KOLTITOR-857138 format. One record per residue (C-alpha): y, x, z; residue in one letter. Coordinates in steps of 0.02 Angstrom, whole numbers, plus 50000, padded with zeros to 5 digits. Example, Ala and Ser with C-alpha at 12.3 -4.5 7.8 and 13.67 -1.06 7.14 Angstrom:
! KOLTITOR-857138
[miti [49775 50615 50390] 'A']
[miti [49947 50684 50357] 'S']
This chain:
! KOLTITOR-857138
[miti [53916 55665 54516] 'X']
[miti [53904 55478 54551] 'X']
[miti [53731 55504 54629] 'X']
[miti [53801 55640 54742] 'X']
[miti [53944 55528 54799] 'X']
[miti [53822 55387 54835] 'X']
[miti [53715 55504 54939] 'X']
[miti [53868 55573 55029] 'X']
[miti [53931 55398 55069] 'X']
[miti [53776 55371 55177] 'X']
[miti [53790 55532 55279] 'X']
[miti [53804 55517 55469] 'X']
[miti [53756 55697 55513] 'X']
[miti [53792 55861 55424] 'X']
[miti [53689 56011 55478] 'X']
[miti [53751 56185 55434] 'X']
[miti [53657 56349 55430] 'X']
[miti [53768 56487 55500] 'X']
[miti [53743 56659 55419] 'X']
[miti [53784 56643 55235] 'X']
[miti [53855 56466 55255] 'X']
[miti [53984 56466 55395] 'X']
[miti [54001 56655 55373] 'X']
[miti [53987 56762 55217] 'X']
[miti [53820 56826 55280] 'X']
[miti [53887 56995 55336] 'X']
[miti [53829 57056 55506] 'X']
[miti [53956 57167 55593] 'X']
[miti [53880 57277 55727] 'X']
[miti [53994 57377 55842] 'X']
[miti [53954 57545 55921] 'X']
[miti [53931 57447 56082] 'X']
[miti [53786 57352 56002] 'X']
[miti [53881 57189 55998] 'X']
[miti [53874 57078 55844] 'X']
[miti [54032 57009 55767] 'X']
[miti [54052 56867 55641] 'X']
[miti [54200 56808 55538] 'X']
[miti [54224 56620 55520] 'X']
[miti [54344 56536 55399] 'X']
[miti [54484 56437 55485] 'X']
[miti [54495 56310 55342] 'X']
[miti [54308 56279 55353] 'X']
[miti [54332 56248 55539] 'X']
[miti [54475 56127 55510] 'X']
[miti [54370 56030 55386] 'X']
[miti [54231 56019 55514] 'X']
[miti [54352 55952 55646] 'X']
[miti [54421 55823 55523] 'X']
[miti [54247 55765 55472] 'X']
[miti [54198 55740 55654] 'X']
[miti [54357 55638 55681] 'X']
[miti [54293 55517 55549] 'X']
[miti [54136 55487 55651] 'X']
[miti [54015 55600 55558] 'X']
[miti [53918 55711 55677] 'X']
[miti [53892 55896 55650] 'X']
[miti [53756 56018 55700] 'X']
[miti [53703 56196 55664] 'X']
[miti [53529 56265 55650] 'X']
[miti [53525 56454 55638] 'X']
[miti [53382 56576 55622] 'X']
[miti [53477 56703 55727] 'X']
[miti [53552 56697 55902] 'X']
[miti [53734 56742 55929] 'X']
[miti [53857 56716 56069] 'X']
[miti [53995 56713 55936] 'X']
[miti [53913 56559 55858] 'X']
[miti [53903 56471 56026] 'X']
[miti [54086 56506 56060] 'X']
[miti [54144 56454 55886] 'X']
[miti [54043 56292 55886] 'X']
[miti [54104 56249 56060] 'X']
[miti [54283 56274 55999] 'X']
[miti [54252 56158 55852] 'X']
[miti [54170 56025 55962] 'X']
[miti [53999 56043 55881] 'X']
[miti [53881 55981 56016] 'X']
[miti [53714 56010 55930] 'X']
[miti [53683 56197 55914] 'X']
[miti [53508 56265 55884] 'X']
[miti [53494 56454 55875] 'X']
[miti [53346 56571 55854] 'X']
[miti [53257 56445 55745] 'X']
[miti [53160 56548 55619] 'X']
[miti [53063 56389 55578] 'X']
[miti [53202 56260 55566] 'X']
[miti [53094 56103 55546] 'X']
[miti [53055 56077 55731] 'X']
[miti [53240 56085 55776] 'X']
[miti [53280 55967 55632] 'X']
[miti [53148 55841 55687] 'X']
[miti [53206 55852 55868] 'X']
[miti [53387 55823 55819] 'X']
[miti [53343 55680 55703] 'X']
[miti [53241 55597 55839] 'X']
[miti [53373 55625 55974] 'X']
[miti [53509 55546 55867] 'X']
[miti [53399 55406 55801] 'X']
[miti [53433 55450 55619] 'X']
[miti [53330 55447 55460] 'X']
[miti [53320 55585 55330] 'X']
[miti [53426 55482 55208] 'X']
[miti [53583 55491 55318] 'X']
[miti [53574 55679 55349] 'X']
[miti [53648 55819 55244] 'X']
[miti [53598 56001 55262] 'X']
[miti [53695 56150 55198] 'X']
[miti [53599 56311 55167] 'X']
[miti [53599 56474 55072] 'X']
[miti [53428 56555 55085] 'X']
[miti [53243 56514 55071] 'X']
[miti [53226 56489 55259] 'X']
[miti [53331 56330 55234] 'X']
[miti [53218 56251 55102] 'X']
[miti [53096 56158 55216] 'X']
[miti [53240 56058 55292] 'X']
[miti [53336 56042 55129] 'X']
[miti [53185 55962 55045] 'X']
[miti [53184 55822 55176] 'X']
[miti [53365 55770 55193] 'X']
[miti [53460 55639 55096] 'X']
[miti [53588 55766 55034] 'X']
[miti [53537 55948 55014] 'X']
[miti [53683 56064 54980] 'X']
[miti [53682 56248 54930] 'X']
[miti [53835 56359 54948] 'X']
[miti [53903 56438 54789] 'X']
[miti [53819 56606 54817] 'X']
[miti [53652 56539 54881] 'X']
[miti [53485 56611 54829] 'X']
[miti [53435 56543 54656] 'X']
[miti [53285 56450 54726] 'X']
[miti [53396 56362 54854] 'X']
[miti [53520 56314 54718] 'X']
[miti [53375 56247 54613] 'X']
[miti [53319 56130 54754] 'X']
[miti [53493 56071 54807] 'X']
[miti [53564 55903 54758] 'X']
[miti [53736 55984 54748] 'X']
[miti [53809 56160 54753] 'X']
[miti [53982 56206 54815] 'X']
[miti [54094 56310 54704] 'X']
[miti [54148 56418 54852] 'X']
[miti [54031 56547 54928] 'X']
[miti [53972 56541 55107] 'X']
[miti [54106 56583 55236] 'X']
[miti [54242 56565 55104] 'X']
[miti [54275 56379 55094] 'X']
[miti [54102 56307 55061] 'X']
[miti [54097 56210 55225] 'X']
[miti [54269 56136 55188] 'X']
[miti [54205 56079 55017] 'X']
[miti [54058 55994 55100] 'X']
[miti [54168 55906 55228] 'X']
[miti [54288 55847 55094] 'X']
[miti [54145 55786 54983] 'X']
[miti [54079 55677 55124] 'X']
[miti [54252 55615 55171] 'X']
[miti [54293 55576 54989] 'X']
[miti [54132 55478 54968] 'X']
[miti [54165 55382 55129] 'X']
[miti [54347 55346 55088] 'X']
[miti [54418 55444 55235] 'X']
[miti [54493 55598 55152] 'X']
[miti [54639 55514 55063] 'X']
[miti [54707 55428 55220] 'X']
[miti [54695 55594 55315] 'X']
[miti [54789 55687 55178] 'X']
[miti [54917 55547 55166] 'X']
[miti [54950 55568 55352] 'X']
[miti [54988 55752 55328] 'X']
[miti [55103 55713 55181] 'X']
[miti [55198 55586 55287] 'X']
[miti [55213 55707 55431] 'X']
[miti [55107 55599 55545] 'X']
């Protein structure tokens, strides 16, 4: 675990996949043809808190969804790449735009489409119910499944490693 905390202490950007990571992977399709997604509020709060510590967030998704755009906008996630079946070009563009190196980037994935990026970053994370090959190539796996607290675990891991979680929690305990 010490190696994971050392890696997490260096992180300046966390990139999340969407389907299966920020959601449970279910795709809800209405009779009107519209797609609906369920996001976890505690995951979202963790993402907001992590951004408040200065760590940037991004999403790279293989699918396109207006629900994702709206949710990420609401969370203040500025870097949203959708429709990226091959995620490496978006990853490289984002890395270049932010002037970051692989070592200071974490990626959270659940399926084989995430592996090319996961194998480059400084901290590769698989959600608890990720595909076995993804879990095999991750530095760390969450205990929670995608869409059910995994993103919050990731945020709290990074904040713990960087010494920012305890002061945040202390503020809540003191009513600040």
